N, C-alpha and C positions, 0 to 999 in steps of 0.2 A: 109418577113423582119422578121430579128434576134431582139430578146428581147434588146441585147446591140444594137442594133442600134433606137432602140424607147427610151431608156431612154439617148440616149448621148447628147441629147441638154437641159437636166434639169439643171435650176440653183443650184447652191449648197447650197440653205435651203430644197431642196428636192430631195430626193431619192429613189432609187427601195425598199428599206424598210419600209419608211415609205407610199409609195402607197399601197405596199402589206398590209400594218396593215390598212389603210383607206378601203382597198377592204375584207379585211377578218370582219372587223366591217361591213359592208355593208351586206355582203352574212349573217352574222349570224342574223342580225334583219330583213331579208327580208324570211329566211326560217328557221329560229329557230330546229327545231327537224327534220325538213326534208319537201321538198316539195309535198305538197300530189297530186299533179296534174301532175306533170313528173313521178311520179309514175304507172300512167295507162300506161304509155310505156314501152313494153315487155324490161326486162332486156337485157342489149347488144345490142340494135338497133342501128345502126349507120346511121350519118346523114350528110348533105353539109347545110352549110348555107351562106347568105350574105348578109350584112349589107348595105345600100342604104341611100345616102343622099335625100329626098325628096324637098328641096330647097337650092339655093346657100347660101355657108358657109365659114368659116376657120374654119378647122379642129383642133379640141385639145382634148386629153384624150387617145391617144393609148396605151399611157402604162395601163394604167386604165381597158379598154376592156382587153388587153392581160390577167390583173390580175386573174379577175373576171371569164374567161373560165378555164384559168390552173389550178387556185385554187382549183377548181371544179373536174376538170378530167386531172394532167399533159401529158396526150397523146394526148389531142386536138390541132390541128395545126392551126394558122392562118396565112394567106398567105395578108399581108395589099399592098393594092393598093396606099396607100396615108401614106403621115408622118405629124404629127403634123405643123401647118403653112399654108399647101396647100389649095388653094383655088377651091371647089369643087360645081360642077353643079347640078341641080335636075336630079333623076335616076341613078346620077353616083356612081358605087359600091366604097364601101371604104373596106372591107376587106371581105375575104372566108374563111369560116370556115370548119373544118372536125371533126368530132371525135364523142363520145357517145351522143345518141340524149336527154339523162335524163340530162346530166348535161350540153348541150348547150341551152334546154330550162330554167334550171331552173338560167341560166348565161344572158340569154337574159336580163329582165329587168333591174337589175342592171349596167350591162355594158352600155346601152341602156343611162342611167338615167347621167352616167357618163360622156358620149360622147355627148346626146346633151346640156348637162347643162355646160361644162368646153368649146364645141365648141358656145356658144350660149355668152358666154365671148367675148372668141378671136374675133369674128366674130363683136360684138357690140365697140370693143374696135378698132378694125381696121377701123371700118366707122368713127371714131372721128379723127384717124391720116392721113385717108383719106381727111379729111375735114380742117386740116390744112396743107395739104402738101404743102411745100416750105418755110415754117415760121419753124425758129429755136427751137420754143417751143416744151419740151414735153407732152405727155398724161400721165396722172399718177391716179392710183388705189387709195383706200382709205381703212378702217379697217371696212368697211361697206360690210361683207361678210355671207355668208352663214354657220352657226356653224359646226364646225368640216371640211369645204372644204379650211379654208382660204388659205394654202399654194398652193393648188392646183389651186384656182383661180387668185391666183398672178400669177401662171404661164400662166395661161392660155392669161391673160393682157398680160405678156410679148411677146408671141407664137402672140396675134393680132399687135404686133409693139408699146404696150406701154410701160411705166416704172415703176416699183412698190416705192410707196414710203414707210413709214416703215412698216414692217411685222407685227410688235406687240407693245406691250407694252414695252418689254425689249429689240427692236431695236431702240430706240431714242426716245428722250423727243419730246413731241409737247403742248406747253404751248398754253391753250385755256381760255378763259373768266373767268370760275369758278377758275381755276389754279389762275389766277393772282387776281381775289377778295380775296382768301383766303391770298395769300401772300403780299399783300398790294398796289403792283405799280407794272408795268411793270418792274422797273428798279431793284427792288427788287428780283423778279421773277425771271430774269434773271440772276442776280448775283448771284441766290442759284443755279440755273443750270450750270454755271461757276465753281462756288466753286466745284460740286460734281467732275469734271476731269475723269468722266466715258464714255465720249460719243462725238465725234465731231458733232454729228446729233441732234443738239438744235436747233427748230424750234417754232415762236412765234407767235400765232393769234391775227391780229390786225381788228379792225372794222371801223375805221376812218384815216384819214390823218394826225391826232392830234397824235393816239397811234401808227402809221407807224414812226413818227417825235421821238417820243419817244422811240420806240422799235432800231431804230437806233441810239440815242444819246447815248444807254445806251449796244452799242457791238453787237447786232442781225445780225447775219450774214446769216442767214435764216426766211425770213416772209411769213406768209399765208396771204395776203389779203381776208377776209370773206365778200362774199353781195356786193362788191365795183361796182359799177357804171360804164361802160367803159369810161368815164370822169374821174372818179376817178382814177381809173387804170392805166389810161396816165399819169396824173399828179404823184401817186404813182413811177411810173418807173423815171420821171424826177426828183424826190425828191432822190430815191436813187441812181441816178450816180454809180449803179452800184455797190454798196459797198454791200449789202446782195442778195442773190438769192430771188426771188419774185416769188411766187406760187398764183393763183389764184382759189376761191374754191364757191360753193353757186351755185344754179339755173343755172346751165353747162349745155346746152343740145345742140343738134346737130346742131341746128337752131342758135345758139348765139356761138360756139364756136370758128369759124375762127374770129370774130370780138372780142373776147376777146384774143386769141393769138395776132392780130395785134396791141395789145396797147402793146407790147414790153416787157411782164411778163415773165418768163422764163419758167413758169410752171402751166399745170391745174391740176387739182387734180379731179376726177367726182366719186362719189359715184355710180351712175347709172349702170358703166360699170358693177359692183359685183352684184348689188342689186338689178336692174331695169331690169330681166332677162325673155324672152322669149324663150324657149329651139328651138333649132333646131329640125324640124321635120326630124325623121330618123325610120328606118324600117329594121327589119329582117325577110328575108325569108328565109323558111327552106325547104330541099330538101330530102328524105329520099332514102336511097342507100340500094337495094333487091341483 
């Protein structure tokens, strides 16, 4: 698989240059002035290696893996057996690597860290998407991401079949309870947001049905229903009458997500997609070339 194929599905907010910068920073963090252990291997030693999955997963992060090896030695070749978004089984080979043994061993842990983390996000997201199959509701992420990996994790959510909430503070307005308190009222804070004329992505969070009505009366077109009960979610959908986009959030897990979707909300945002992670179990096995 060529690099261009690895990168062709990336969203507009993520590109090869940004991935290269992330990998460079990660390699610097791990290696510093040099890999003392890899230096034990005779210079010029050639090797092959295979990365395999130890469990079922949705793969994500191939481009980061590619960069980890190629930044340490551009002559290293990676032959991919899978692409981002592929479902894999235990003991399935993901990629075969050929090249300098020292570079290969130095790149191993950073490469696996990226792949196991992003694959965990994609796999977790896919489980939620599968749980609401047949319903029109979207599964979304939040800004509760690992520092430095925001856009990579957002991409992993897409890979798992989910959708992105706003990328960051610059990407839209989400008015929460503290913003409302500081501005004085729901109506006042929405009026201030509309007056900015900076973005069409304006969402307000409400905690009660009364606050929902206030938001609708003030012209809100996107409303986040925070920690509503199922009955209140159903009432919110009935009250809304499709005037605004309704998004449920708070205390969502894999056992409750379908019931929440069945209330008729348009979207469900889940912080756990990117912050409650159990890394996918991966392994790299090296074979020396003689």
